[in-house]
C-alpha positions in Angstrom: 146.8 -102.5 177.1 149.4 -103.3 179.6 149.3 -103.8 183.4 150.6 -101.0 185.6 154.4 -101.4 185.6 155.9 -102.7 188.8 159.0 -101.2 190.4 159.9 -104.6 191.9 163.2 -106.2 190.8 163.2 -109.4 188.8 165.8 -111.0 191.1 166.1 -111.1 194.9 167.6 -108.0 196.2 168.3 -106.0 199.4 165.4 -105.2 201.7 163.0 -102.5 200.2 160.6 -100.2 202.0 157.9 -102.9 201.5 159.5 -105.2 204.1 160.7 -102.5 206.6 158.9 -102.0 209.8 158.5 -98.3 209.2 156.2 -97.7 206.3 156.8 -94.6 204.2 154.3 -91.8 204.8 151.7 -91.7 202.0 149.8 -88.4 201.5 146.8 -88.9 199.1 144.9 -86.0 197.6 141.0 -86.0 197.8 140.9 -87.1 194.2 143.2 -90.1 194.9 141.1 -91.1 197.9 138.0 -91.2 195.7 139.9 -93.4 193.3 140.8 -95.7 196.1 137.1 -95.9 197.2 136.0 -96.7 193.6 138.6 -99.4 193.4 137.2 -100.8 196.7 133.8 -100.8 195.3 135.1 -102.8 192.3 136.8 -105.3 194.6 133.6 -105.7 196.7 131.6 -106.4 193.5 134.0 -109.0 192.3 134.2 -110.7 195.8 130.4 -111.2 195.9 130.6 -113.5 192.9 131.8 -117.0 193.6 134.8 -117.6 191.4 135.9 -114.0 191.0 138.5 -112.5 193.4 138.8 -109.0 194.8 142.5 -109.6 194.8 142.4 -109.8 191.0 140.8 -106.4 190.8 143.3 -105.0 193.3 146.2 -106.4 191.2 145.0 -105.1 187.9 144.0 -101.7 189.4 147.6 -101.2 190.6 146.9 -101.2 194.4 147.8 -104.8 195.3 151.3 -104.2 196.6 150.1 -101.2 198.7 147.3 -103.3 200.1 149.6 -106.1 201.1 152.1 -103.6 202.5 149.5 -102.0 204.6 148.0 -105.2 205.9 151.4 -106.7 206.6 152.3 -103.6 208.8 149.6 -104.6 211.3 151.3 -106.5 214.2 152.6 -106.4 217.7 155.2 -103.8 216.7 152.3 -101.2 216.6 152.3 -101.3 220.4 155.9 -100.3 220.5 155.3 -97.5 218.1 152.5 -96.2 220.3 154.6 -96.4 223.5 157.4 -94.4 221.8 155.1 -91.6 220.9 152.3 -91.9 223.4 148.8 -90.3 223.4 147.4 -88.7 220.2 150.9 -88.7 218.6 151.1 -92.4 219.2 147.7 -93.0 217.5 148.8 -90.8 214.6 152.0 -92.7 214.3 150.0 -96.1 214.1 147.7 -94.6 211.6 150.6 -93.6 209.3 152.3 -96.9 209.8 149.4 -99.1 208.7 148.4 -96.6 205.8 145.0 -96.5 207.5 143.5 -93.8 205.3 144.1 -96.0 202.3 142.6 -99.0 204.1 139.6 -97.1 205.3 138.8 -95.7 201.9 139.2 -99.2 200.4 137.0 -100.9 203.1 134.3 -98.3 202.7 134.2 -99.0 198.9 134.0 -102.8 199.6 131.4 -102.3 202.2 129.3 -100.1 199.8 129.3 -102.8 197.2 128.3 -105.5 199.7 125.5 -103.3 201.0 124.2 -102.2 197.7 125.1 -105.1 195.2 124.8 -108.3 197.2 121.1 -108.7 196.6 121.3 -107.6 192.9 124.2 -110.0 192.1 122.5 -112.9 194.0 119.3 -112.2 192.0 121.3 -112.3 188.7 123.2 -115.5 189.7 119.8 -117.1 190.4 117.8 -115.8 187.4 120.4 -114.8 184.7 123.6 -116.9 185.4 124.6 -117.3 181.8 124.8 -113.5 181.4 126.7 -112.6 184.6 129.1 -115.5 184.2 129.8 -114.4 180.6 130.7 -110.9 181.8 133.1 -112.1 184.5 134.6 -114.7 182.1 135.6 -111.9 179.7 137.0 -109.9 182.7 139.2 -112.8 183.9 140.5 -113.7 180.4 141.6 -110.1 179.8 143.1 -110.0 183.3 145.3 -113.0 182.5 146.6 -111.6 179.2 147.4 -108.2 180.9 149.3 -109.8 183.7 151.2 -112.2 181.5 152.5 -109.2 179.6 154.0 -107.8 182.9 156.1 -110.9 183.6 159.6 -110.3 182.2 162.1 -112.9 181.1 160.2 -116.2 181.5 162.3 -119.0 182.7 161.6 -122.6 183.9 161.0 -121.6 187.5 158.4 -119.0 186.6 156.7 -121.3 184.1 156.5 -124.0 186.9 155.0 -121.5 189.3 152.4 -120.4 186.8 151.5 -124.0 186.2 151.3 -124.6 190.0 148.9 -121.7 190.4 146.9 -122.9 187.4 146.6 -126.5 188.7 145.8 -125.4 192.3 143.0 -123.2 191.2 141.5 -125.9 189.0 141.7 -128.4 191.8 140.0 -125.9 194.3 137.4 -125.0 191.8 136.5 -128.7 191.1 136.1 -129.6 194.8 132.6 -130.8 195.8 130.5 -128.2 197.7 129.7 -128.8 201.4 126.1 -128.5 202.6 125.8 -127.5 206.2 124.0 -125.1 208.5 126.9 -123.0 209.8 127.2 -122.2 213.5 128.9 -119.0 214.6 132.2 -120.7 215.3 132.0 -122.4 211.9 131.4 -118.9 210.3 134.5 -117.6 212.1 136.5 -120.5 210.6 135.0 -120.0 207.2 135.7 -116.2 207.2 139.4 -116.8 208.2 139.9 -119.2 205.2 137.9 -117.2 202.8 139.9 -114.0 203.4 143.1 -115.7 202.6 141.6 -116.7 199.3 140.2 -113.3 198.8 143.7 -111.7 199.0 145.1 -114.2 196.5 144.1 -113.1 192.9 142.3 -115.8 191.1 141.0 -117.7 194.2 137.6 -116.3 195.2 136.8 -115.8 198.9 133.1 -116.1 197.9 133.8 -119.5 196.3 135.7 -120.7 199.3 132.6 -119.8 201.4 130.5 -121.7 198.9 132.7 -124.7 199.2 132.5 -124.6 203.0 128.7 -124.3 202.8 128.7 -120.8 204.3 128.0 -118.6 201.3 124.3 -118.4 201.4 124.4 -117.8 205.2 126.7 -114.9 204.8 124.7 -113.3 202.0 121.5 -113.8 204.1 123.2 -112.2 207.1 124.3 -109.1 205.1 120.8 -108.9 203.4 119.0 -109.1 206.8 121.6 -107.2 208.8 122.2 -110.2 211.2 124.9 -108.4 213.2 126.1 -111.4 215.2 126.8 -113.5 212.1 128.3 -110.4 210.3 130.7 -109.6 213.1 131.6 -113.2 213.6 132.6 -113.5 209.9 134.5 -110.2 210.1 136.4 -111.4 213.2 137.4 -114.6 211.4 138.5 -112.5 208.3 140.6 -110.2 210.5 142.4 -113.2 212.1 143.1 -115.0 208.9 144.3 -111.7 207.2 146.8 -110.9 209.9 148.3 -114.4 209.8 148.6 -114.6 206.0 149.6 -111.2 204.7 153.1 -111.0 206.2 154.3 -114.0 204.2 152.9 -112.6 201.0 154.4 -109.3 201.8 157.9 -110.9 202.1 157.4 -112.8 198.8 156.4 -109.6 196.9 159.4 -107.8 198.3 162.0 -110.4 197.4 160.5 -112.3 194.4 157.9 -110.1 192.7 158.1 -111.5 189.2 158.0 -115.2 190.5 155.1 -114.3 192.8 153.3 -112.6 190.0 153.6 -115.7 187.8 152.1 -117.8 190.6 149.2 -115.3 191.1 148.6 -115.2 187.3 148.3 -119.0 187.3 145.8 -118.8 190.1 143.7 -116.4 188.0 144.0 -118.5 184.8 142.9 -121.6 186.7 139.8 -119.7 188.0 138.4 -119.7 184.4 137.1 -123.1 185.0 134.8 -121.7 187.7 133.6 -118.7 185.8 132.8 -120.7 182.6 129.5 -119.3 181.6 127.6 -122.5 180.3 126.7 -124.6 183.4 124.0 -127.2 184.1 123.2 -129.4 187.1 123.8 -133.1 187.4 120.7 -133.8 185.2 121.6 -131.3 182.6 119.0 -128.8 183.7 119.2 -125.2 184.8 118.7 -124.3 188.5 120.6 -122.9 191.5 122.7 -126.1 191.6 124.0 -125.6 188.0 127.8 -126.1 188.6 128.8 -128.5 185.9 130.5 -126.9 182.9 129.2 -127.9 179.4 130.0 -126.9 175.8 128.0 -123.8 174.6 126.0 -125.9 172.1 125.0 -128.3 174.9 123.4 -125.5 177.0 119.6 -126.1 177.3 118.6 -122.7 176.1 121.4 -122.4 173.4 124.7 -120.7 173.4 123.2 -117.2 172.9 126.4 -116.1 171.2 125.5 -112.5 170.5 124.7 -111.7 174.1 127.4 -113.8 175.8 130.2 -112.7 173.5 129.1 -109.1 173.9 129.1 -109.4 177.6 132.6 -111.0 177.6 133.9 -108.1 175.5 132.3 -105.6 177.9 134.1 -107.4 180.8 137.4 -107.4 178.9 137.1 -103.7 178.0 136.2 -102.6 181.6 139.2 -104.5 183.1 141.5 -103.1 180.4 140.2 -99.6 181.3 140.8 -100.3 185.0 144.4 -101.5 184.2 144.9 -98.3 182.2 143.6 -96.2 185.1 145.9 -98.0 187.5 148.9 -97.3 185.3 147.9 -93.7 184.7 147.6 -93.0 188.5 151.0 -94.6 189.1 149.8 -97.4 191.5 148.3 -94.9 193.9 
């Protein structure tokens, strides 16, 4: 199974449509829009789990470049486009410029997962952590192998970038968690930082929220429909997103293979976070179980048949997702 093939050059080249101010018009069929919605649901499900990135799903599903392109098109130039056209035509021009139909379908899918799966995944993390971490461990391992196969002509620079991403993800995943009662301004800040991580494959936005001590507050806000907290986090995410995506858009336009090596390193480094066998500081199992141990040191045993089976299931599903992304030609 190979990742969706990229049209990007292996060396810096002249500007491409990805970096131009005027985005090409994309017309998606109803079937393609449903596919985008389903990918959004997969991204949302991944983002709920601390340690798994929705950006990883976007990359393996073949929509990552389009997502960065659309988000990077949002900026002050939209006002100029609106003034040139004016009225309804101006709004239509802006809609096309930011690929808004694509973004809307993707966001609806993400929101659907958050609304329907947040409680379920939180319950599994609290009560069956070994099983859910096994599933996502297999998913991430398969993702790393698929993306490594897409990087052509390895050289010292790309190896160094891969190692940089690997080390950075390991360091972030090993940082101690903050414990705090987040205020609304703090939730805004946490949302801005988390969304940058969420866009980067391999660095989980949920895990950044966990590091900042805001993860439980955000999940509770979603579960109880605390609109003030929800809209504060969304505002922070929107701010962080607009400030971050333009740089990433430029890197993907000019240095796609090098950027992919760095992103794959991030994903590989995140394996330390999604390692299934975890205990607390006393070697016991509870909600504070964040210390990795060998399978044979796990209090209830390695449970090889179940854990390996779930790893294989995660690997199969991400391989199917990659095949689907390739088949639909990076929608």
